[in-house]
MIZARO-47350 format. One record per residue (C-alpha): residue in one letter; z, y, x. Coordinates in pm, 1 decimal, always signed. Example, Ala and Ser with C-alpha at 12.3 -4.5 7.8 and 13.67 -1.06 7.14 Angstrom:
+--------+----------+----------+----------+
! residu !        Z !        Y !        X !
+--------+----------+----------+----------+
!      A !   +780.0 !   -450.0 !  +1230.0 !
!      S !   +714.0 !   -106.0 !  +1367.0 !
+--------+----------+----------+----------+
% end
This chain:
+--------+----------+----------+----------+
! residu !        Z !        Y !        X !
+--------+----------+----------+----------+
!      X !  +9295.5 !  +7569.2 ! +11473.3 !
!      X !  +9024.1 !  +7801.3 ! +11351.4 !
!      X !  +8903.4 !  +7862.5 ! +10995.5 !
!      X !  +8556.0 !  +7827.9 ! +10857.9 !
!      X !  +8436.4 !  +8156.2 ! +11001.9 !
!      X !  +8534.4 !  +8080.0 ! +11361.1 !
!      X !  +8410.1 !  +7719.7 ! +11341.7 !
!      X !  +8064.4 !  +7871.1 ! +11288.1 !
!      X !  +8098.6 !  +8138.0 ! +11552.7 !
!      X !  +7724.4 !  +8138.6 ! +11622.9 !
!      X !  +7653.1 !  +8268.3 ! +11271.5 !
!      X !  +7992.6 !  +8414.2 ! +11176.6 !
!      X !  +8075.1 !  +8737.0 ! +11369.3 !
!      X !  +8453.2 !  +8721.7 ! +11307.5 !
!      X !  +8750.1 !  +8495.0 ! +11373.9 !
!      X !  +8970.5 !  +8368.6 ! +11090.5 !
!      X !  +9282.1 !  +8172.6 ! +11186.3 !
!      X !  +9460.6 !  +7973.9 ! +10912.8 !
!      X !  +9808.3 !  +8096.1 ! +10818.5 !
!      X !  +9913.7 !  +7769.3 ! +10652.0 !
!      X !  +9721.7 !  +7444.1 ! +10600.7 !
!      X !  +9666.3 !  +7517.9 ! +10230.4 !
!      X !  +9606.2 !  +7890.4 ! +10211.5 !
!      X !  +9563.5 !  +8212.7 ! +10402.4 !
!      X !  +9362.2 !  +8338.0 ! +10697.1 !
!      X !  +9423.4 !  +8607.6 ! +10957.2 !
!      X !  +9104.9 !  +8801.6 ! +11028.6 !
!      X !  +9036.0 !  +8939.5 ! +11376.6 !
!      X !  +8758.7 !  +9166.4 ! +11492.9 !
!      X !  +8708.3 !  +9375.1 ! +11178.0 !
!      X !  +8777.4 !  +9747.5 ! +11135.8 !
!      X !  +8752.0 !  +9818.3 ! +10764.2 !
!      X !  +8731.5 ! +10193.1 ! +10827.2 !
!      X !  +8387.8 ! +10142.0 ! +10983.8 !
!      X !  +8064.2 ! +10039.5 ! +10811.1 !
!      X !  +8058.9 !  +9662.0 ! +10756.6 !
!      X !  +7718.1 !  +9509.6 ! +10822.8 !
!      X !  +7575.8 !  +9235.5 ! +10603.4 !
!      X !  +7649.0 !  +8950.8 ! +10845.5 !
!      X !  +8013.0 !  +9053.8 ! +10880.8 !
!      X !  +8052.0 !  +9099.1 ! +10506.2 !
!      X !  +7907.2 !  +8753.2 ! +10440.1 !
!      X !  +8145.8 !  +8608.5 ! +10698.7 !
!      X !  +8439.5 !  +8772.5 ! +10521.4 !
!      X !  +8312.8 !  +8644.7 ! +10185.8 !
!      X !  +8278.5 !  +8290.7 ! +10323.8 !
!      X !  +8626.0 !  +8310.4 ! +10471.7 !
!      X !  +8764.4 !  +8423.0 ! +10137.0 !
!      X !  +8608.5 !  +8122.6 !  +9962.3 !
!      X !  +8759.3 !  +7894.4 ! +10226.9 !
!      X !  +9108.4 !  +8041.2 ! +10280.7 !
!      X !  +9155.4 !  +8221.8 !  +9942.9 !
!      X !  +9372.2 !  +8496.4 ! +10099.5 !
!      X !  +9263.0 !  +8703.1 ! +10399.6 !
!      X !  +9488.7 !  +8937.3 ! +10598.2 !
!      X !  +9357.9 !  +9227.0 ! +10809.7 !
!      X !  +9616.1 !  +9395.4 ! +11033.9 !
!      X !  +9632.6 !  +9748.7 ! +11175.8 !
!      X !  +9381.0 !  +9908.7 ! +10937.6 !
!      X !  +9351.9 ! +10283.3 ! +10874.5 !
!      X !  +9124.7 ! +10294.2 ! +10571.6 !
!      X !  +9121.6 ! +10573.3 ! +10317.3 !
!      X !  +9135.7 ! +10510.0 !  +9941.9 !
!      X !  +8763.3 ! +10588.5 !  +9924.6 !
!      X !  +8689.9 ! +10329.6 ! +10193.3 !
!      X !  +8908.5 ! +10076.5 ! +10012.4 !
!      X !  +8718.5 ! +10140.4 !  +9688.1 !
!      X !  +8381.6 ! +10111.1 !  +9857.7 !
!      X !  +8458.8 !  +9789.3 ! +10044.7 !
!      X !  +8616.5 !  +9618.3 !  +9742.7 !
!      X !  +8320.8 !  +9734.9 !  +9534.8 !
!      X !  +8084.6 !  +9526.0 !  +9746.0 !
!      X !  +8232.9 !  +9218.4 !  +9577.3 !
!      X !  +8174.0 !  +9350.8 !  +9225.5 !
!      X !  +8256.3 !  +9619.3 !  +8971.6 !
!      X !  +8613.1 !  +9749.2 !  +8995.2 !
!      X !  +8875.1 !  +9730.7 !  +8721.4 !
!      X !  +9091.8 ! +10021.7 !  +8606.9 !
!      X !  +9436.5 !  +9899.3 !  +8501.7 !
!      X !  +9536.1 !  +9992.8 !  +8145.1 !
!      X !  +9906.6 ! +10053.7 !  +8225.6 !
!      X !  +9974.1 ! +10127.0 !  +8592.1 !
!      X !  +9901.9 ! +10471.5 !  +8741.6 !
!      X !  +9599.9 ! +10531.6 !  +8962.0 !
!      X !  +9486.1 ! +10789.7 !  +9212.6 !
!      X !  +9342.5 ! +11097.3 !  +9042.8 !
!      X !  +9058.5 ! +11133.7 !  +9292.5 !
!      X !  +8987.2 ! +10758.9 !  +9319.9 !
!      X !  +9071.8 ! +10610.9 !  +8977.6 !
!      X !  +8966.2 ! +10260.1 !  +9087.0 !
!      X !  +9274.1 ! +10250.9 !  +9314.2 !
!      X !  +9590.5 ! +10146.2 !  +9133.5 !
!      X !  +9919.5 ! +10280.3 !  +9270.7 !
!      X ! +10220.5 ! +10050.9 !  +9309.3 !
!      X ! +10499.0 ! +10290.0 !  +9407.7 !
!      X ! +10865.2 ! +10204.2 !  +9357.8 !
!      X ! +10941.5 ! +10574.7 !  +9312.6 !
!      X ! +10700.4 ! +10589.7 !  +9017.5 !
!      X ! +10673.5 ! +10239.4 !  +8871.9 !
!      X ! +10895.5 !  +9966.0 !  +8735.1 !
!      X ! +10757.6 !  +9680.4 !  +8945.2 !
!      X ! +10987.4 !  +9399.7 !  +8836.3 !
!      X ! +10699.7 !  +9236.3 !  +8650.5 !
!      X ! +10545.6 !  +9159.2 !  +8992.4 !
!      X ! +10853.0 !  +8963.6 !  +9103.5 !
!      X ! +10731.9 !  +8644.2 !  +8942.7 !
!      X ! +10436.2 !  +8416.8 !  +9001.7 !
!      X ! +10123.3 !  +8553.2 !  +8836.7 !
!      X !  +9746.9 !  +8588.3 !  +8851.6 !
!      X !  +9642.3 !  +8950.7 !  +8811.3 !
!      X !  +9521.1 !  +9058.9 !  +8468.1 !
!      X !  +9477.0 !  +8704.4 !  +8337.9 !
!      X !  +9523.4 !  +8859.4 !  +7991.9 !
!      X !  +9165.2 !  +8991.2 !  +8011.9 !
!      X !  +8865.7 !  +8805.9 !  +7869.0 !
!      X !  +8712.5 !  +8820.5 !  +8218.1 !
!      X !  +9007.3 !  +8824.3 !  +8461.9 !
!      X !  +8957.0 !  +8967.3 !  +8810.8 !
!      X !  +8772.1 !  +8761.0 !  +9070.1 !
!      X !  +8980.5 !  +8920.7 !  +9341.8 !
!      X !  +9190.0 !  +9208.5 !  +9465.2 !
!      X !  +9236.1 !  +9415.5 !  +9778.6 !
!      X !  +9584.7 !  +9547.9 !  +9854.9 !
!      X !  +9659.4 !  +9808.7 ! +10122.7 !
!      X ! +10015.4 !  +9862.0 ! +10247.6 !
!      X ! +10072.0 ! +10238.3 ! +10264.5 !
!      X ! +10452.3 ! +10243.8 ! +10304.2 !
!      X ! +10668.9 !  +9935.9 ! +10345.2 !
!      X ! +11042.8 !  +9869.7 ! +10372.5 !
!      X ! +11188.3 !  +9777.0 ! +10709.2 !
!      X ! +11311.2 !  +9450.1 ! +10562.6 !
!      X ! +11208.5 !  +9265.4 ! +10246.9 !
!      X ! +10915.7 !  +9332.7 ! +10020.3 !
!      X ! +10720.8 !  +9023.1 ! +10125.0 !
!      X ! +10437.6 !  +8885.3 !  +9912.5 !
!      X ! +10382.5 !  +8513.4 !  +9858.3 !
!      X ! +10056.6 !  +8350.2 !  +9751.9 !
!      X !  +9996.0 !  +8000.1 !  +9616.2 !
!      X !  +9673.5 !  +7801.0 !  +9618.0 !
!      X !  +9604.1 !  +7677.8 !  +9265.9 !
!      X !  +9326.4 !  +7450.9 !  +9398.4 !
!      X !  +9557.9 !  +7278.0 !  +9645.9 !
!      X !  +9808.9 !  +7242.9 !  +9362.6 !
!      X !  +9544.3 !  +7088.1 !  +9136.1 !
!      X !  +9445.1 !  +6843.1 !  +9409.5 !
!      X !  +9811.8 !  +6743.1 !  +9436.8 !
!      X !  +9841.5 !  +6648.0 !  +9069.0 !
!      X !  +9852.3 !  +6283.0 !  +8970.7 !
!      X !  +9524.8 !  +6161.2 !  +8821.3 !
!      X !  +9682.7 !  +6089.6 !  +8482.7 !
!      X !  +9803.9 !  +6449.4 !  +8459.5 !
!      X !  +9461.8 !  +6582.3 !  +8561.8 !
!      X !  +9306.3 !  +6387.4 !  +8274.8 !
!      X !  +9566.9 !  +6521.0 !  +8032.6 !
!      X !  +9500.4 !  +6882.3 !  +8130.7 !
!      X !  +9119.6 !  +6871.5 !  +8113.2 !
!      X !  +8998.5 !  +7041.0 !  +7796.8 !
!      X !  +9329.0 !  +7215.3 !  +7721.0 !
!      X !  +9343.1 !  +7591.7 !  +7680.9 !
!      X !  +9632.6 !  +7835.0 !  +7705.0 !
!      X !  +9694.5 !  +8182.0 !  +7562.4 !
!      X !  +9753.6 !  +8477.4 !  +7794.8 !
!      X !  +9914.2 !  +8799.5 !  +7669.0 !
!      X !  +9956.0 !  +9139.8 !  +7838.8 !
!      X ! +10276.9 !  +9202.1 !  +7643.3 !
!      X ! +10465.1 !  +8925.3 !  +7826.4 !
!      X ! +10489.7 !  +9130.4 !  +8146.8 !
!      X ! +10467.3 !  +9478.3 !  +7992.1 !
!      X ! +10749.4 !  +9497.5 !  +7734.7 !
!      X ! +10807.9 !  +9815.9 !  +7538.9 !
!      X ! +11163.3 !  +9856.9 !  +7668.6 !
!      X ! +11032.1 !  +9904.8 !  +8022.8 !
!      X ! +10681.5 ! +10045.4 !  +7980.8 !
!      X ! +10714.3 ! +10243.4 !  +7658.8 !
!      X ! +11010.8 ! +10465.5 !  +7746.4 !
!      X ! +10834.0 ! +10794.5 !  +7667.0 !
!      X ! +10603.4 ! +10889.4 !  +7384.0 !
!      X ! +10305.2 ! +10911.8 !  +7619.2 !
!      X ! +10388.0 ! +10582.4 !  +7789.1 !
!      X ! +10431.9 ! +10407.4 !  +7455.2 !
!      X ! +10095.9 ! +10536.2 !  +7331.8 !
!      X !  +9930.5 ! +10413.1 !  +7652.3 !
!      X ! +10095.7 ! +10072.5 !  +7621.1 !
!      X !  +9996.2 ! +10033.2 !  +7257.1 !
!      X !  +9636.8 ! +10122.8 !  +7343.0 !
!      X !  +9640.9 !  +9866.9 !  +7625.6 !
!      X !  +9756.8 !  +9600.7 !  +7379.1 !
!      X !  +9486.4 !  +9691.7 !  +7128.2 !
!      X !  +9220.6 !  +9683.9 !  +7398.7 !
!      X !  +9349.5 !  +9354.6 !  +7540.7 !
!      X !  +9453.4 !  +9121.1 !  +7256.8 !
!      X !  +9582.0 !  +8773.4 !  +7351.8 !
!      X !  +9307.1 !  +8550.7 !  +7490.2 !
!      X !  +9270.3 !  +8177.7 !  +7557.4 !
!      X !  +9151.3 !  +8040.1 !  +7892.4 !
!      X !  +9112.6 !  +7682.9 !  +8020.7 !
!      X !  +9430.4 !  +7539.5 !  +8172.1 !
!      X !  +9207.1 !  +7401.4 !  +8448.1 !
!      X !  +8929.0 !  +7636.7 !  +8553.2 !
!      X !  +8633.9 !  +7566.8 !  +8781.5 !
!      X !  +8559.6 !  +7808.3 !  +9064.0 !
!      X !  +8208.6 !  +7950.5 !  +9005.2 !
!      X !  +8117.9 !  +7940.2 !  +9377.2 !
!      X !  +8301.5 !  +7645.4 !  +9534.9 !
!      X !  +8317.0 !  +7423.1 !  +9224.7 !
!      X !  +8682.9 !  +7346.6 !  +9297.8 !
!      X !  +8923.8 !  +7298.7 !  +9009.8 !
!      X !  +9237.0 !  +7512.7 !  +8987.2 !
!      X !  +9543.1 !  +7534.3 !  +8765.6 !
!      X !  +9505.1 !  +7855.9 !  +8564.3 !
!      X !  +9835.8 !  +7923.1 !  +8390.1 !
!      X ! +10098.8 !  +8162.3 !  +8524.6 !
!      X ! +10447.9 !  +8286.2 !  +8447.6 !
!      X ! +10336.5 !  +8646.8 !  +8423.4 !
!      X ! +10099.6 !  +8624.6 !  +8127.8 !
!      X ! +10069.0 !  +8271.4 !  +7984.9 !
!      X ! +10265.2 !  +8236.2 !  +7660.7 !
!      X ! +10167.2 !  +7889.9 !  +7531.7 !
!      X !  +9935.1 !  +7594.2 !  +7564.0 !
!      X !  +9715.4 !  +7592.6 !  +7256.0 !
!      X !  +9747.2 !  +7303.9 !  +7013.9 !
!      X ! +10092.4 !  +7191.2 !  +7130.1 !
!      X ! +10421.4 !  +7257.2 !  +6957.0 !
!      X ! +10656.7 !  +7505.3 !  +7124.0 !
!      X ! +10873.6 !  +7245.1 !  +7297.1 !
!      X ! +10582.0 !  +7046.9 !  +7440.8 !
!      X ! +10402.5 !  +7364.1 !  +7550.4 !
!      X ! +10711.3 !  +7499.0 !  +7726.3 !
!      X ! +10778.0 !  +7169.3 !  +7902.8 !
!      X ! +10420.3 !  +7134.3 !  +8029.0 !
!      X ! +10396.4 !  +7498.0 !  +8137.1 !
!      X ! +10724.4 !  +7477.9 !  +8327.3 !
!      X ! +10604.6 !  +7164.0 !  +8503.9 !
!      X ! +10285.3 !  +7340.3 !  +8611.1 !
!      X ! +10464.8 !  +7658.2 !  +8717.4 !
!      X ! +10697.0 !  +7459.0 !  +8944.4 !
!      X ! +10412.7 !  +7248.9 !  +9080.6 !
!      X ! +10178.8 !  +7537.6 !  +9173.3 !
!      X ! +10453.3 !  +7712.5 !  +9369.9 !
!      X ! +10569.7 !  +7418.4 !  +9578.4 !
!      X ! +10611.0 !  +7538.7 !  +9940.5 !
!      X ! +10329.3 !  +7320.7 ! +10071.6 !
!      X ! +10077.7 !  +7513.5 !  +9857.7 !
!      X ! +10201.0 !  +7861.7 !  +9954.2 !
!      X ! +10211.1 !  +8128.0 ! +10224.4 !
!      X ! +10448.2 !  +8423.7 ! +10271.4 !
!      X ! +10348.3 !  +8755.2 ! +10423.0 !
!      X ! +10576.3 !  +9023.3 ! +10570.6 !
!      X ! +10393.0 !  +9353.1 ! +10549.6 !
!      X ! +10342.0 !  +9621.1 ! +10810.1 !
!      X ! +10199.6 !  +9960.5 ! +10714.2 !
!      X !  +9823.0 !  +9933.3 ! +10752.6 !
!      X !  +9802.1 !  +9568.3 ! +10653.8 !
!      X !  +9527.7 !  +9478.5 ! +10407.5 !
!      X !  +9521.7 !  +9163.7 ! +10193.4 !
!      X !  +9210.3 !  +9040.0 ! +10015.1 !
!      X !  +9249.2 !  +8745.3 !  +9779.6 !
!      X !  +9056.9 !  +8530.7 !  +9534.6 !
!      X !  +9242.4 !  +8589.0 !  +9209.8 !
!      X !  +9058.5 !  +8305.8 !  +9032.1 !
!      X !  +9233.7 !  +8031.4 !  +9227.2 !
!      X !  +9557.1 !  +8188.0 !  +9354.0 !
!      X !  +9883.9 !  +8320.0 !  +9222.1 !
!      X ! +10117.1 !  +8562.2 !  +9396.9 !
!      X ! +10476.1 !  +8685.4 !  +9389.2 !
!      X ! +10595.2 !  +9025.5 !  +9516.0 !
!      X ! +10958.0 !  +8994.2 !  +9617.5 !
!      X ! +11185.6 !  +9265.2 !  +9476.3 !
!      X ! +11460.4 !  +9246.1 !  +9741.1 !
!      X ! +11430.3 !  +9576.8 !  +9928.3 !
!      X ! +11570.8 !  +9847.2 !  +9700.6 !
!      X ! +11659.8 ! +10131.7 !  +9753.1 !
!      X ! +11396.7 ! +10126.2 ! +10028.1 !
!      X ! +11061.6 ! +10275.1 !  +9932.0 !
!      X ! +10736.7 ! +10076.8 !  +9905.2 !
!      X ! +10385.5 ! +10206.0 !  +9827.4 !
!      X ! +10082.2 !  +9979.4 !  +9788.9 !
!      X !  +9728.1 ! +10060.6 !  +9676.2 !
!      X !  +9526.8 !  +9795.5 !  +9493.8 !
!      X !  +9158.4 !  +9770.9 !  +9413.8 !
!      X !  +9086.3 !  +9502.1 !  +9155.9 !
!      X !  +8745.0 !  +9334.0 !  +9132.3 !
!      X !  +8623.2 !  +9231.0 !  +8787.1 !
!      X !  +8532.0 !  +8863.9 !  +8749.8 !
!      X !  +8380.8 !  +8641.7 !  +8482.9 !
!      X !  +8521.5 !  +8443.0 !  +8194.9 !
!      X !  +8695.2 !  +8124.5 !  +8317.8 !
!      X !  +8529.3 !  +7791.9 !  +8243.6 !
+--------+----------+----------+----------+
% end
């Protein structure tokens, strides 16, 4: 079965094969180290809207090429806590020799603590363990579609608070004076923010569940017990196997995903093996 791009082969110059029924597409026929013409870029963009996560295998792109390709989707974000490449500051470094990455080993939507969370991200596998280190993604639109109608009605109009501090505690990210100062600045620059529990995709119009274990701390207007119960229900629902895909990385793999309507989980099961990933994060708009 082919995805949206290959179903329109006459106008779409690439093939995209679904990875699971709900989410994910494997892209063939694209070398990201070469200039991407407008037709190919539009085909990739259409495939991203359709499959939400796209995988490109056997790529040899440089950090500059990663920055430039991701930048075609929008302005790039610079993370307030994680390290970045000195010569390409738009590329965030996820290196187990440098970073405490346990905060990624839970289901989350990147930087949902921002007023305008990222629309997407592009991750390049630079060094991967022989075993382990898989990443899972979940489709928050498929999960929304799977909710009972009564629960959909309950969730419409609710908002939830997202907080950077939930995944970046002082005891792990403020262990030196310089790191603590950086973390405190990140908190000042990114105070807790409320977003709709159900957001609407600005391109497809699809509804998606927009709360996540990484950064959501409460549903506004509910007492603590009710908020916790409803959040836990949604967390479990979004990550049901039928809404997810799992990817085992090879060096040179590239993943591009729509952060507005997906969540992901980076398994932390490979230590003491070494893993290095480079991420470019594309700024989005305020959820509605």
